C-alpha positions in Angstrom: 80.9 73.8 59.7 84.7 73.7 59.3 85.1 76.9 61.4 82.8 75.5 64.1 84.8 72.3 64.3 88.1 74.1 64.4 86.9 76.4 67.1 85.7 73.4 69.1 89.0 71.7 68.7 90.9 74.8 69.8 88.6 75.2 72.9 89.1 71.6 73.9 92.9 72.0 73.5 93.0 75.1 75.6 90.9 73.4 78.3 93.3 70.4 78.4 96.2 72.8 78.4 95.0 74.6 81.5 94.1 71.4 83.3 97.4 69.7 82.7 99.4 72.9 83.4 97.6 73.4 86.7 98.0 69.8 87.8 101.7 69.8 87.0 102.6 73.2 88.4 100.5 72.6 91.6 101.9 69.2 92.1 105.5 70.4 91.7 105.2 73.5 93.9 102.2 73.2 96.2 101.8 69.5 97.1 104.3 69.6 99.9 103.1 72.9 101.2 99.4 72.1 101.5 97.6 69.4 103.5 97.2 66.2 101.5 93.6 65.3 100.6 92.1 61.8 100.9 91.2 59.9 97.7 87.6 61.0 97.7 88.6 64.6 98.2 91.2 64.2 95.4 88.4 63.0 93.0 86.2 66.0 93.9 89.2 68.3 93.3 89.9 66.8 89.8 86.2 67.3 88.9 86.2 70.8 90.2 89.4 71.5 88.3 87.8 70.3 85.1 85.0 72.8 85.6 87.5 75.6 86.4 89.4 74.6 83.3 86.3 74.8 81.1 85.4 78.3 82.5 89.0 79.6 82.2 89.4 78.2 78.6 86.1 79.7 77.5 86.8 83.2 78.8 90.5 83.4 77.8 89.7 81.9 74.3 87.1 84.6 73.8 89.4 87.4 74.8 92.4 86.2 72.8 90.4 85.5 69.7 88.7 88.9 69.8 91.9 90.8 70.4 93.3 93.0 67.7 96.8 92.5 69.0 98.7 89.4 67.9 102.1 87.8 68.4 104.5 88.9 71.1 102.5 92.0 72.0 99.4 90.0 72.7 101.3 87.3 74.5 103.2 89.6 76.8 100.0 91.6 77.6 98.0 88.4 78.3 100.8 86.9 80.5 100.7 90.1 82.7 96.9 90.1 82.8 96.6 86.4 83.5 99.1 86.6 86.4 97.5 89.7 87.7 93.9 88.5 87.8 94.5 84.9 88.7 97.4 85.2 91.2 98.5 88.7 92.2 95.0 90.1 93.1 93.6 87.1 95.0 96.9 86.3 96.8 97.2 89.8 98.1 93.9 89.1 99.9 95.3 85.8 101.1 98.4 87.4 102.5 96.2 89.9 104.4 93.4 87.7 105.7 94.7 84.1 106.0 97.2 83.7 108.8 97.1 79.9 109.0 98.9 79.0 105.8 101.6 76.3 106.0 105.2 77.7 106.1 106.4 78.7 102.6 103.0 78.2 100.9 102.3 81.9 100.2 105.5 82.5 98.2 104.9 79.2 96.4 101.5 80.4 95.4 103.0 83.5 93.8 105.7 81.5 92.0 103.2 78.8 90.8 101.0 81.5 89.4 103.9 83.0 87.5 104.9 79.7 86.0 101.3 79.0 85.1 101.1 82.3 83.2 104.3 81.9 81.2 103.4 78.3 80.2 99.6 78.6 79.6 99.3 81.9 77.9 101.9 81.5 75.0 100.6 78.0 74.2 97.0 79.3 74.3 97.9 82.1 72.0 99.5 79.6 69.6 96.6 77.2 69.8 94.1 80.0 69.1 96.0 81.1 66.0 97.2 84.5 67.3 100.9 83.7 67.6 102.0 85.3 64.3 102.5 89.0 64.6 100.4 91.2 62.2 100.3 94.9 61.6 97.7 96.4 63.9 97.1 100.0 64.6 97.0 100.9 68.3 94.5 103.4 69.6 95.9 106.6 71.1 96.7 106.5 74.8 94.2 108.3 77.1 95.6 111.6 78.4 97.0 111.5 81.9 95.0 114.5 83.0 91.8 112.8 81.8 92.7 109.6 83.7 93.4 111.2 87.1 89.8 112.1 88.0 88.6 108.8 86.5 91.0 106.9 88.7 89.6 108.7 91.8 86.1 107.7 90.8 87.2 104.1 90.3 89.0 103.9 93.6 86.0 105.3 95.5 83.6 103.0 93.6 85.7 99.9 94.3 86.0 100.6 98.0 82.2 101.0 98.2 81.6 97.8 96.1 84.1 95.8 98.1 82.7 96.6 101.5 79.1 96.5 100.4 79.3 93.0 98.8 81.6 91.9 101.6 79.0 92.7 104.2 75.7 91.9 102.4 76.9 88.8 100.6 79.9 87.2 102.4 79.5 88.5 106.0 75.9 87.4 106.1 77.2 83.8 106.3 77.7 82.6 109.8 80.5 80.3 108.5 82.4 83.3 107.2 82.1 85.2 110.4 83.2 82.2 112.4 86.1 81.5 110.1 87.5 85.1 110.4 86.7 85.3 114.1 83.9 87.9 113.7 80.9 88.4 115.8 77.2 88.9 115.1 75.8 91.2 112.4 75.8 94.8 113.7 74.6 96.7 110.7 76.5 97.9 107.6 77.2 101.4 108.9 78.4 100.1 112.3 80.5 97.4 110.6 82.1 100.0 108.2 82.8 102.3 111.1 84.5 99.5 113.0 86.7 98.7 109.9 87.7 102.4 109.5 88.5 102.6 113.2 90.2 99.3 113.7 91.6 98.4 110.3 92.3 101.6 108.3 95.1 99.7 106.4 92.4 97.4 104.9 90.7 100.5 103.3 94.1 101.6 101.9 94.8 98.1 100.6 91.5 98.1 98.7 92.3 101.5 97.2 95.6 100.1 95.9 93.9 97.0 94.6 91.4 99.2 92.7 94.4 100.9 90.9 95.9 97.5 90.2 92.6 96.2 88.8 92.4 99.2 86.6 96.0 98.7 85.3 95.0 95.1 84.4 91.9 96.3 82.6 93.6 98.9 80.4 95.4 96.6 78.0 92.1 94.6 77.5 90.3 97.8 76.8 92.9 98.8 74.2 93.2 95.4 72.5 89.5 94.3 72.1 87.7 94.5 68.8 84.1 95.7 68.5 82.2 98.3 70.5 82.7 99.4 74.1 80.3 96.8 75.4 82.6 94.0 74.2 85.6 95.4 76.1 83.3 95.8 79.1 82.2 92.1 78.8 85.8 90.9 78.4 87.1 92.8 81.5 84.1 91.8 83.6 84.5 88.1 82.7 88.2 88.1 83.3 87.8 89.7 86.7 84.9 87.4 87.6 86.5 84.1 86.6 89.5 84.7 88.9 87.1 83.5 91.6 86.5 80.2 89.8 89.4 78.7 91.8 87.2 78.9 94.9 85.4 75.9 93.4 88.4 73.8 94.2 88.3 71.9 97.5 90.6 73.6 99.9 91.6 72.1 103.3 92.4 75.6 104.5 89.0 77.1 103.8 85.7 75.3 104.5 83.2 74.7 101.7 80.6 77.2 103.1 83.2 79.9 103.3 84.4 79.3 99.8 80.9 79.4 98.4 80.1 82.6 100.2 83.3 84.2 98.9 82.6 82.8 95.4 79.2 84.5 95.2 80.6 87.7 96.7 83.6 88.0 94.4 82.0 86.8 91.1 79.3 89.4 91.4 81.4 92.3 92.7 84.3 91.7 90.3 81.9 91.4 87.3 80.2 94.6 88.2 83.5 96.4 88.9 85.0 95.2 85.6 82.1 96.8 83.7 82.4 99.9 85.8 86.1 100.4 84.9 85.3 100.3 81.2 82.4 102.7 81.5 84.5 105.2 83.5 87.6 104.9 81.4 85.8 105.0 78.1 83.5 108.0 78.7 85.5 110.3 76.4 85.4 110.1 72.6 89.1 109.5 72.5 88.7 106.3 74.5 85.5 105.0 72.8 86.4 105.7 69.2 89.1 103.0 68.8 86.8 100.3 70.1 84.3 101.2 67.4 86.5 102.0 64.4 88.6 98.9 64.8 85.5 96.7 64.9 85.2 93.3 63.5 
């Protein structure tokens, strides 16, 4: 019972920490760059932020508590992953697709995300009892030669997943097509051909993002206790919950567009997170540490 109570207190503390940090950092850096909501909208935003805080606290508490790493090593790795999945990856898409941002807002988004990471992560590690460094054996690094063909598989798979979910989930929404100035549905093959012909840079961008996603997944794979499925679950959840911020009311993106993208990105990122772990951990060298350093 004592362990359950302590775990609950820690979870509540991490939830409050994320909520307060988000409010303070956003208020300081983003309030003047975004359109100001009315009081009713502000209330809905706070409620949505509470839900986002619960989701974020649950996932990050699970990953941090189940990590073999502790102290500065865990903290530095988690700061990098937190910033990568919550700011870098989504805002790369924002920079490419959203052209109606208020002046100065995009750099502020990147800066706010960095400040969030360096405040939230160390305090969360401290609250969750992993701030004190302990001796932990690190598994051997995967050989570079073994990684190259796996990275190729991951890049191809991500591009396929990205455009498949983009078309069959998000692009099916009339609100999404109107928001981005698209036309009627023309069929997946035709749509993909149009992208390859008219926006080849988008395909290249997603290939680069696939490599960045993989780089963010590698420390999670190496640090997690338990068997391979637990590393897969951790990566999948971290990738999926980056979309939770779409729950927040956004004057720059209508509700219908946000919900379509939420469904698209949660499902595709969750699937892709699992896929990275499956592909990376196919060799005995990669799988063994996850098993032998179990609970």
